[in-house]
PANU-511696 format. One line per 3 residues: number of its first residue (from 1); their letters; for each residue x, y, z of C-alpha. Coordinates in pm, 1 decimal. Layout:
% residues N
NUM> a> X:Y:Z ~ ...
//
This chain:
% residues 242
1> xxx> 14215.8:9596.4:11774.5 ~ 13875.7:9757.4:11877.3 ~ 13570.6:9614.8:11825.2
4> xxx> 13370.4:9732.7:11533.0 ~ 12988.9:9835.2:11594.3 ~ 12725.5:9613.2:11450.1
7> xxx> 12565.5:9823.4:11206.2 ~ 12202.4:9904.0:11253.9 ~ 11932.8:9753.9:11115.1
10> xxx> 11733.5:10006.5:10914.7 ~ 11387.8:10087.3:11053.8 ~ 11092.5:9922.7:10863.2
13> xxx> 10854.8:10163.4:10700.6 ~ 10503.1:10113.9:10741.8 ~ 10293.9:10211.8:10405.5
16> xxx> 9967.3:10344.2:10503.0 ~ 9684.2:10162.4:10360.2 ~ 9552.7:10455.9:10266.0
19> xxx> 9672.5:10780.2:10204.6 ~ 9549.4:11137.3:10064.4 ~ 9749.9:11464.1:10056.4
22> xxx> 9594.8:11782.2:9951.0 ~ 9277.9:11614.1:9807.5 ~ 9026.7:11810.0:9631.2
25> xxx> 8721.0:11802.1:9410.8 ~ 8556.4:12055.5:9273.7 ~ 8265.7:12080.9:8977.3
28> xxx> 8303.4:12419.2:8838.4 ~ 8273.7:12684.7:9111.9 ~ 8103.9:12423.7:9378.1
31> xxx> 8395.1:12244.2:9587.6 ~ 8236.4:11936.3:9713.4 ~ 8594.3:11796.5:9886.6
34> xxx> 8787.4:12095.3:10034.9 ~ 9163.6:12009.9:10055.5 ~ 9199.2:11708.1:10307.9
37> xxx> 9543.8:11510.4:10409.3 ~ 9475.9:11197.1:10558.3 ~ 9647.1:10878.6:10661.1
40> xxx> 9462.1:10546.8:10772.0 ~ 9708.5:10271.2:10904.0 ~ 9737.9:9917.3:10797.2
43> xxx> 9454.0:9707.6:10969.0 ~ 9260.8:9998.5:11115.4 ~ 8883.8:10007.7:11139.1
46> xxx> 8751.1:10344.3:11033.1 ~ 8421.6:10488.6:11023.3 ~ 8318.7:10785.8:10831.7
49> xxx> 8000.7:10985.6:10921.7 ~ 7841.4:11342.2:10841.6 ~ 7492.0:11463.2:10741.8
52> xxx> 7393.5:11495.2:10341.8 ~ 7586.4:11668.8:10118.6 ~ 7896.4:11662.4:10383.8
55> xxx> 8143.1:11512.2:10122.0 ~ 8142.2:11117.1:10272.8 ~ 8073.1:10982.3:9925.4
58> xxx> 8266.1:11217.6:9711.6 ~ 8568.0:11089.6:9932.5 ~ 8452.9:10744.0:9908.2
61> xxx> 8447.2:10751.9:9559.6 ~ 8797.4:10912.6:9516.4 ~ 8978.3:10672.2:9718.0
64> xxx> 8767.1:10341.7:9501.5 ~ 8903.7:10499.5:9176.2 ~ 8573.0:10599.1:9039.0
67> xxx> 8627.1:10959.2:9054.9 ~ 8925.8:11162.7:8962.7 ~ 9034.6:11462.3:9223.7
70> xxx> 9053.5:11788.6:9085.8 ~ 9395.9:11796.7:9285.4 ~ 9569.0:11604.5:9514.9
73> xxx> 9699.0:11251.4:9558.2 ~ 9536.5:10904.7:9679.8 ~ 9777.0:10627.1:9742.6
76> xxx> 9605.3:10251.9:9819.8 ~ 9922.0:10043.1:10012.1 ~ 10155.7:10301.0:9827.2
79> xxx> 10010.8:10275.0:9412.2 ~ 9781.2:10511.5:9245.6 ~ 9445.8:10420.4:9265.3
82> xxx> 9397.3:10339.3:8942.9 ~ 9672.6:10066.7:8899.6 ~ 9656.7:9690.8:8927.1
85> xxx> 9827.4:9686.9:9240.1 ~ 9516.1:9909.1:9402.4 ~ 9294.2:9703.2:9246.1
88> xxx> 9395.3:9401.9:9380.5 ~ 9406.8:9519.9:9713.9 ~ 9082.4:9724.1:9755.5
91> xxx> 8729.0:9602.4:9741.7 ~ 8472.0:9872.7:9705.3 ~ 8128.1:9839.0:9810.2
94> xxx> 7907.9:10148.5:9707.4 ~ 7593.2:10300.2:9843.9 ~ 7419.5:10180.9:9536.5
97> xxx> 7455.7:9833.9:9422.0 ~ 7651.7:9829.8:9092.0 ~ 7529.0:9470.3:8909.4
100> xxx> 7562.0:9342.4:8561.0 ~ 7158.9:9309.4:8435.8 ~ 7246.5:8979.7:8290.7
103> xxx> 7402.7:8793.3:8552.4 ~ 7275.3:8567.2:8803.5 ~ 7388.6:8581.4:9195.9
106> xxx> 7621.3:8278.1:9109.6 ~ 7757.7:8456.2:8821.0 ~ 7818.6:8759.7:8958.8
109> xxx> 8028.2:8613.2:9249.6 ~ 8210.5:8362.0:9031.5 ~ 8303.3:8634.8:8777.0
112> xxx> 8434.3:8870.1:9061.9 ~ 8628.2:8581.9:9262.5 ~ 8820.1:8489.5:8965.2
115> xxx> 8888.6:8799.0:8828.1 ~ 9099.0:8847.8:9161.6 ~ 9250.2:8490.4:9154.7
118> xxx> 9013.8:8341.3:9366.0 ~ 8744.4:8048.3:9385.0 ~ 8417.7:8156.0:9283.6
121> xxx> 8261.0:7823.4:9414.9 ~ 8309.6:7589.9:9728.5 ~ 8209.8:7631.6:10071.5
124> xxx> 8364.9:7961.7:10136.7 ~ 8138.5:8100.5:9868.9 ~ 7802.8:7872.0:9983.4
127> xxx> 7890.3:7980.9:10322.1 ~ 7877.9:8389.1:10227.9 ~ 7584.4:8323.8:10028.0
130> xxx> 7383.6:8136.1:10285.9 ~ 7458.9:8371.5:10560.3 ~ 7319.6:8654.7:10331.2
133> xxx> 6993.7:8475.4:10267.7 ~ 7090.1:8438.7:9929.0 ~ 7093.5:8023.1:9889.4
136> xxx> 6749.2:7981.8:9747.5 ~ 6836.2:8277.0:9418.6 ~ 7155.7:8157.6:9320.5
139> xxx> 7012.7:8109.2:8991.1 ~ 6818.4:8415.2:8970.4 ~ 6884.6:8794.7:8823.8
142> xxx> 6957.6:9082.6:9126.7 ~ 6854.7:9322.9:8860.5 ~ 6505.6:9162.0:8892.3
145> xxx> 6520.3:9175.1:9296.5 ~ 6388.7:9408.9:9565.3 ~ 6653.4:9659.4:9710.1
148> xxx> 6736.3:9476.6:9995.8 ~ 6837.5:9150.3:9776.7 ~ 7057.5:9342.1:9599.4
151> xxx> 7211.5:9503.4:9846.6 ~ 7264.4:9154.1:10000.0 ~ 7412.8:9048.3:9656.9
154> xxx> 7653.3:9371.8:9592.6 ~ 7804.2:9250.4:9953.1 ~ 7845.9:8886.1:9837.8
157> xxx> 8027.1:9044.4:9556.2 ~ 8241.4:9276.2:9748.9 ~ 8348.2:9029.3:9991.0
160> xxx> 8370.4:8710.9:9817.3 ~ 8716.3:8836.7:9685.5 ~ 9076.2:8884.6:9870.1
163> xxx> 9146.0:9201.5:9935.2 ~ 9328.7:9428.1:10197.1 ~ 9134.9:9746.8:10240.5
166> xxx> 8769.5:9742.6:10202.2 ~ 8570.1:10049.2:10114.5 ~ 8203.7:10074.7:10214.1
169> xxx> 7952.1:10356.3:10167.6 ~ 7617.0:10280.7:10369.4 ~ 7624.6:9923.2:10380.4
172> xxx> 7288.4:9880.8:10592.6 ~ 7016.2:10074.6:10335.8 ~ 6755.0:9871.0:10233.6
175> xxx> 6859.3:9567.6:10531.1 ~ 6648.3:9385.3:10705.6 ~ 6753.2:9306.1:11060.0
178> xxx> 6923.4:8940.2:10950.8 ~ 7098.1:9147.4:10660.7 ~ 7241.8:9428.8:10889.8
181> xxx> 7332.6:9159.4:11136.1 ~ 7516.0:8936.4:10888.4 ~ 7687.4:9304.1:10740.1
184> xxx> 7828.2:9364.0:11087.4 ~ 7979.7:9035.0:11125.1 ~ 8144.2:9034.9:10788.3
187> xxx> 8304.9:9360.8:10850.8 ~ 8454.3:9223.6:11226.2 ~ 8533.6:8927.2:11050.1
190> xxx> 8770.0:9112.7:10779.4 ~ 8877.8:9349.0:11018.0 ~ 9019.3:9050.4:11219.3
193> xxx> 9193.6:8917.8:10910.8 ~ 9372.0:9241.6:10906.2 ~ 9211.5:9426.2:10666.0
196> xxx> 9176.1:9817.7:10640.7 ~ 8827.6:9940.6:10698.1 ~ 8706.3:10291.6:10594.6
199> xxx> 8321.5:10262.5:10624.8 ~ 8062.5:10543.3:10603.4 ~ 7747.8:10507.7:10788.5
202> xxx> 7473.9:10753.2:10918.5 ~ 7390.5:10471.1:11212.8 ~ 7488.9:10580.1:11482.1
205> xxx> 7446.0:10247.3:11670.5 ~ 7734.1:10110.3:11487.2 ~ 8028.5:10377.7:11532.4
208> xxx> 8168.0:10250.1:11869.2 ~ 8251.0:9931.1:11659.9 ~ 8492.1:10102.8:11496.4
211> xxx> 8892.1:10201.1:11603.8 ~ 8876.1:10552.7:11478.0 ~ 8602.1:10815.2:11408.4
214> xxx> 8604.8:11093.4:11084.1 ~ 8315.1:11397.3:11070.5 ~ 8300.6:11579.3:10780.1
217> xxx> 8121.3:11854.2:10706.3 ~ 8044.5:12095.6:10396.4 ~ 8330.4:11884.9:10219.8
220> xxx> 8529.3:11933.5:10554.9 ~ 8731.3:11694.0:10800.3 ~ 8615.2:11837.5:11110.5
223> xxx> 8665.2:11521.6:11354.5 ~ 8947.4:11276.3:11376.3 ~ 8990.8:11079.1:11681.1
226> xxx> 8872.0:10793.7:11871.0 ~ 8530.1:10647.3:11693.2 ~ 8370.9:10696.9:12049.3
229> xxx> 8419.9:11052.0:12040.7 ~ 8195.8:11133.1:11747.5 ~ 7929.3:11367.4:11802.2
232> xxx> 7573.9:11197.4:11870.2 ~ 7403.0:11418.7:11665.4 ~ 7436.8:11232.1:11338.5
235> xxx> 7112.6:11137.6:11234.8 ~ 7025.9:10758.5:11125.8 ~ 6780.2:10804.8:10881.1
238> xxx> 7027.7:11078.6:10655.5 ~ 7202.5:10929.5:10376.0 ~ 7450.2:11173.6:10171.9
241> xx> 7459.0:11147.6:9832.9 ~ 7777.9:11418.7:9810.2
//
């Protein structure tokens, strides 16, 4: 009697954390983002750089679901960016803080954390708010804060909830040295915890902290490789509004 061969195990398919195929964004006759195909693996840390008008913010807004593409598809963990699954997995920190006028710092954090099934208070939240220098401002309205304090509040809101994909656009704008150091620590901790990072920045001093680097120019992806390979001409004081 011949031996039966053991059935081969099916190889597990790894679903990209972020995938974009044929992605295009146009405003009338103006192409803000040319056709882009791109995959970001789970747990990968990616930095996105480029001059003003390069398309960085447009790309992040499309992935975050706050902007609809003209053509092409986007997936977050294999799901449509507007789906409940994608919103559950993805946290978004835009370049301009989006906050409620009538909610305090604490109310912002409690609302967003609980909306995503997390505790809006406790040691973890206390630690986060304390590290951002907001412990003495928890009962105040961020709408009355300086740009830097509003940025720190937005960081707390983005980090207070669970996520597996973190999208960040120019996180260091308006931050003092302490806030900048805290932001870098929070990004590192999120990545060490297994999160996928896609971060746009003009700060050349932080680029080598990432695994992979993408460079955009005039709406096109012109470089995709190791972050250390990114050209040094990216200026630290330019802020993309594409």
